[in-house]
C-alpha positions as CSV (number, residue, x, y, z in Angstrom):
1,M,4.5,8.0,-21.0
2,P,5.7,4.5,-20.8
3,A,4.3,2.3,-18.2
4,L,7.3,1.4,-16.5
5,I,8.3,5.0,-15.8
6,E,4.8,5.7,-14.5
7,R,4.9,2.7,-12.3
8,A,8.6,4.0,-11.1
9,M,7.3,7.5,-10.2
10,S,4.3,6.3,-8.5
11,A,6.4,4.0,-6.4
12,T,8.5,6.8,-5.8
13,G,5.7,8.8,-4.6
14,L,4.5,6.2,-2.5
15,N,8.2,5.9,-1.0
16,V,8.2,9.5,-0.3
17,E,4.6,9.5,1.6
18,I,5.7,6.3,3.6
19,D,8.8,8.3,4.5
20,R,6.6,11.2,5.6
21,V,4.7,8.7,7.9
22,F,7.7,7.6,9.7
23,R,8.9,11.2,10.0
24,D,5.4,12.5,11.0
25,L,4.1,9.7,13.2
26,L,7.2,8.1,14.6
27,G,9.6,10.9,14.8
28,V,12.5,9.1,13.4
29,E,14.3,9.4,9.9
30,P,13.0,6.5,7.7
31,P,15.6,3.9,7.8
32,P,17.0,2.1,4.7
33,P,14.3,0.1,2.6
34,D,15.6,-3.1,3.6
35,A,16.3,-2.6,7.4
36,D,14.4,-4.9,9.6
37,L,12.2,-2.3,11.5
38,I,10.9,-5.0,14.2
39,A,14.5,-6.4,15.3
40,S,15.9,-3.1,15.2
41,G,13.0,-2.2,17.7
42,L,12.1,0.8,15.8
43,L,8.6,-0.7,15.3
44,D,6.9,-2.1,18.5
45,S,3.4,-3.2,19.0
46,L,2.0,0.3,19.9
47,S,3.9,2.0,16.9
48,I,2.4,-0.8,14.3
49,V,-0.9,0.0,15.3
50,S,-0.2,3.6,14.7
51,L,1.5,2.8,11.6
52,L,-1.4,0.8,10.1
53,V,-3.9,3.7,11.2
54,A,-1.6,6.3,9.5
55,L,-1.5,4.2,6.2
56,E,-5.0,3.6,5.9
57,Q,-5.9,7.1,6.3
58,R,-3.1,8.7,4.4
59,F,-3.7,6.1,1.3
60,E,-7.5,5.7,1.8
61,V,-6.9,2.2,2.1
62,Q,-8.3,-0.6,4.4
63,I,-5.6,-3.2,5.6
64,T,-7.5,-6.1,6.7
65,L,-7.0,-8.2,9.6
66,A,-6.8,-11.3,7.0
67,S,-4.3,-9.6,5.1
68,L,-2.0,-8.4,7.9
69,E,1.1,-10.5,8.5
70,L,3.9,-9.3,10.7
71,D,6.3,-10.0,7.9
72,N,4.6,-7.4,5.9
73,L,5.8,-4.8,8.3
74,R,9.5,-5.8,8.8
75,T,10.8,-3.4,6.2
76,L,10.1,-0.5,4.2
77,E,10.0,-2.4,1.0
78,R,7.3,-4.7,2.4
79,I,5.3,-2.2,4.0
80,E,5.5,-0.4,0.6
81,A,4.7,-3.6,-1.2
82,M,1.6,-4.2,1.2
83,T,0.2,-0.5,0.7
84,R,0.4,-0.9,-3.2
85,K,-1.6,-4.3,-2.5
86,A,-4.3,-2.3,-0.5
87,Q,-4.3,0.4,-3.0
88,S,-4.9,-2.2,-5.9
89,E,-7.6,-4.0,-3.9
90,A,-9.4,-0.6,-3.2
91,R,-9.4,0.5,-7.1
92,S,-10.7,-3.4,-7.7
93,R,-13.7,-2.8,-5.1
94,A,-14.4,0.8,-6.5
95,A,-14.6,-0.5,-9.9
96,E,-16.9,-3.4,-9.0
97,S,-19.1,-1.1,-7.0
98,S,-19.6,1.2,-10.1
99,L,-20.5,-1.8,-12.2
100,V,-22.8,-3.9,-9.8
101,M,-25.9,-2.7,-7.7
102,M,-28.3,-4.8,-6.0
103,R,-31.8,-5.2,-7.2
104,P,-34.0,-3.5,-4.6
105,G,-35.9,-6.0,-2.8
106,T,-34.3,-8.9,-4.0
107,G,-31.0,-8.7,-2.8
108,R,-29.5,-9.8,-6.1
109,P,-26.8,-8.2,-8.0
110,V,-27.6,-6.3,-11.5
111,L,-24.8,-5.4,-14.0
112,R,-25.2,-1.5,-14.4
113,A,-23.4,-1.6,-17.7
114,P,-25.8,-3.9,-19.8
115,H,-23.4,-3.5,-22.8
116,L,-20.9,-5.4,-21.0
117,A,-23.3,-8.3,-20.2
118,R,-22.8,-11.6,-22.6
């Protein structure tokens, strides 16, 4: 399957899951992807916190305070982009943790895959 189609399918899957979060958590039908969720009053401070917790749990990601900007929560499109970025960062952290370990007693990193070392 071409990578472009794969990306489109995974984005669609992400859209569906985020729509489910809105239905299950907020009890509302998801608005159009570009609707301003904050200006419309759909998201307030409490629902934003609930939404962030739900996204972290459903997608097994961490949305750090440093990466959190209110504009990232303004539309479904931006929430999807923020979630995709968090997923990418989680995959990167997982890949790093599988290639590097800490040398016992020294606190220094050691590459687990010596064939990759130069």
